[in-house]
C-alpha positions, 0 to 999 in steps of 0.5 A, spaced: 500 500 500 502 506 498 501 510 504 503 517 501 497 516 496 493 514 502 495 520 506 494 525 500 487 522 498 484 521 505 487 522 511 488 530 510 480 530 509 480 526 516 484 531 519 479 537 516 473 533 519 477 533 526 479 540 526 472 543 524 469 538 529 473 541 535 473 548 532 465 548 533 466 546 540 471 552 542 476 556 538 482 552 537 490 553 535 495 550 532 499 546 537 493 544 541 490 541 534 497 537 533 496 534 540 489 532 539 490 529 532 496 525 535 492 523 541 488 519 535 494 516 532 496 521 527 503 524 526 502 531 523 507 536 522 506 544 523 509 544 515 502 540 514 498 543 519 498 551 518 497 551 510 491 546 511 488 551 516 490 557 511 486 553 506 480 552 511 480 559 512 480 561 505 474 556 504 471 560 509 470 555 514 474 558 519 476 565 522 483 566 525 484 571 530 490 573 533 491 576 540 492 584 540 499 583 544 501 577 541 506 579 535 507 576 529 509 569 531 503 569 537 498 564 537 492 564 532 486 562 534 481 559 529 473 558 530 468 555 526 464 560 521 457 559 519 459 556 513 464 551 517 458 549 521 454 548 514 460 544 512 460 540 519 453 538 519 453 535 512 460 531 514 456 529 520 450 526 516 455 523 510 459 520 516 453 517 519 451 514 512 458 511 511 459 508 517 452 504 516 455 502 510 462 500 512 462 498 519 459 492 521 453 493 527 453 500 526 446 503 525 444 505 518 441 511 516 
């Protein structure tokens, strides 16, 4: 199996779902996201995460804010936007449906 292909095509999407889910609960920041994804067994590097967050922000799913006195390298918090909430709601529905298809014993939609 080509792990780099699986990573590029599927795992990055899982990370996005995780980020949207947690940003819906509270604002999140890069190092917290890295720790959370590592807790789930994913080894994400900052060079992968921050471009991903910027793309999610560009797509309108996340809004970034920096503390006023944080300076240029200060912590950036990301919160879910209304567009991000719509995306997350759709992803939750599709994930339930998919789980019913591929996981034995999972409830079907």
